[in-house]
C-alpha positions in Angstrom: -17.4 -67.2 96.4 -15.2 -70.5 95.8 -14.8 -72.4 92.5 -14.5 -76.3 92.1 -14.1 -78.9 89.7 -16.3 -82.1 90.0 -15.5 -85.3 88.4 -17.4 -88.5 87.5 -15.8 -91.3 89.0 -16.1 -94.6 86.6 -14.2 -93.8 83.2 -13.0 -91.2 84.5 -11.0 -91.7 87.7 -11.0 -95.4 87.7 -11.1 -98.2 85.3 -14.5 -99.9 84.4 -15.9 -102.4 81.8 -12.0 -103.7 80.9 -10.1 -106.6 80.8 -8.5 -106.1 84.2 -12.2 -105.1 85.8 -15.6 -105.3 84.8 -17.2 -103.3 88.2 -15.7 -101.7 90.6 -17.4 -103.6 93.7 -14.5 -103.4 96.0 -11.4 -101.7 96.8 -9.2 -104.1 95.6 -11.5 -103.4 91.8 -10.2 -100.2 91.9 -7.7 -99.3 89.3 -6.7 -95.9 88.7 -6.7 -94.7 85.1 -3.2 -93.2 83.9 -2.2 -89.6 85.2 -5.0 -89.4 87.3 -3.3 -88.4 90.2 -1.1 -86.1 88.6 -4.1 -84.3 87.0 -6.4 -83.9 90.3 -2.8 -82.7 92.0 -2.9 -79.9 89.5 -6.6 -79.2 89.7 -6.4 -78.8 93.5 -3.5 -76.3 93.2 -5.9 -73.9 91.2 -9.5 -75.2 92.4 -10.5 -74.8 96.1 -12.0 -77.8 95.9 -12.1 -81.1 94.0 -15.5 -83.8 94.2 -16.1 -86.4 93.2 -19.7 -87.2 92.2 -21.4 -90.4 90.9 -23.9 -92.8 89.8 -24.0 -95.9 92.0 -26.9 -97.6 90.5 -25.4 -101.0 91.9 -26.2 -100.0 95.3 -29.9 -99.8 94.5 -29.6 -103.1 92.1 -28.4 -104.9 95.3 -24.6 -105.7 93.6 -23.1 -104.5 96.4 -24.0 -102.9 100.1 -24.0 -99.2 100.4 -21.4 -100.2 103.3 -19.2 -101.9 100.7 -19.1 -98.5 98.4 -18.1 -96.1 101.5 -14.6 -98.6 101.6 -13.8 -98.4 97.9 -14.7 -94.6 98.0 -12.1 -94.1 101.3 -9.5 -96.3 99.4 -9.8 -94.3 96.1 -9.4 -90.8 98.9 -6.6 -92.2 100.4 -4.5 -93.7 97.5 -4.9 -90.5 96.0 -4.2 -88.5 98.6 -0.4 -90.6 98.9 0.1 -89.2 95.7 -0.6 -85.6 96.9 -4.2 -85.5 95.0 -7.1 -84.1 97.2 -10.7 -85.0 97.2 -12.9 -82.8 99.4 -15.9 -85.1 99.6 -17.3 -87.8 97.4 -21.0 -87.9 96.8 -22.7 -90.7 95.1 -26.8 -92.0 94.2 -27.3 -95.4 95.2 -30.4 -95.5 93.8 -31.7 -98.1 90.8 -31.4 -96.3 87.3 -34.7 -95.3 86.9 -35.5 -94.8 90.1 -36.9 -91.0 89.2 -34.7 -89.9 92.0 -33.4 -86.2 91.8 -29.5 -87.1 92.9 -29.1 -89.4 90.0 -27.4 -87.7 87.0 -28.2 -86.7 84.5 -30.1 -84.3 87.2 -28.3 -81.9 89.1 -29.1 -82.3 93.0 -25.2 -83.8 94.3 -23.8 -80.8 92.5 -26.2 -78.1 93.5 -26.1 -79.2 97.3 -22.2 -79.5 97.5 -22.2 -76.1 95.9 -24.7 -74.9 98.6 -22.8 -76.7 101.1 -19.2 -75.5 100.2 -20.0 -71.8 99.1 -19.1 -72.6 95.3 -19.7 -70.9 92.3 -21.0 -73.0 89.9 -20.9 -71.0 86.8 -17.0 -70.7 87.6 -17.0 -74.5 88.0 -16.3 -77.5 85.6 -18.0 -80.8 85.9 -15.7 -83.4 83.9 -17.7 -86.7 82.6 -18.1 -89.5 80.6 -21.4 -89.6 79.8 -23.6 -87.5 78.1 -25.7 -87.5 81.7 -22.8 -86.2 83.5 -22.4 -83.7 80.8 -26.2 -82.3 81.7 -26.1 -82.3 85.3 -23.0 -80.1 85.5 -25.1 -78.3 82.4 -28.6 -78.1 84.9 -26.3 -77.2 87.8 -24.0 -74.2 85.6 -21.2 -75.8 85.7 -19.2 -75.6 81.9 -19.0 -79.5 81.2 -15.7 -81.4 80.1 -16.3 -84.5 78.5 -14.3 -87.7 78.5 -14.2 -89.2 75.0 -15.1 -88.8 71.6 -17.6 -86.6 71.2 -20.4 -84.8 73.1 -22.5 -81.9 71.4 -23.7 -80.6 75.0 -20.1 -80.3 76.2 -17.9 -77.3 76.5 -14.8 -79.3 75.7 -13.4 -82.7 74.8 -10.6 -84.6 75.6 -9.5 -87.9 75.9 -8.4 -88.5 79.2 -8.2 -86.6 82.9 -4.9 -84.9 82.5 -5.4 -83.1 79.0 -9.2 -81.8 80.5 -6.9 -81.0 83.7 -4.8 -78.5 81.5 -7.8 -76.7 79.1 -10.2 -76.5 82.3 -6.7 -74.4 84.4 -6.4 -72.6 81.0 -10.0 -71.8 80.8 -10.4 -70.5 84.8 -7.3 -68.3 84.4 -8.2 -66.9 81.2 
């Protein structure tokens, strides 16, 4: 069985709701948070897969086309790869918030489906997010939850950024 780290996108990998960018609706709106490529590179050395699992309700709400979202993800993966950071697959829920679909976090369908597709042991894997819905989705799928921010009572660990979370994840996974 393989091990994976599942990353939320907005607020974990890239800036959102900052002075520079409100929402990421085009590839040019995607700005990596500090040390994200290095953190993913570190995780690549210790885990079989790094996945991005993201709610993108802007598609369902009509703020962007699904083809534009795919261009954003292609750009993100390409730019990270240039820095030696590999994302193996990006999956997303395009549905409106409150649509009741199984794929929108806090539901765990996207994580569980990736786990099956790649033969991942979810109990030895981690979900990293900046909202309680990310942590709930990971927990429901059977992963450990790592929260980026101030606090989350459901999380196994809390850190201010992906780099410090990556260090803990690697240490936790090897102990």
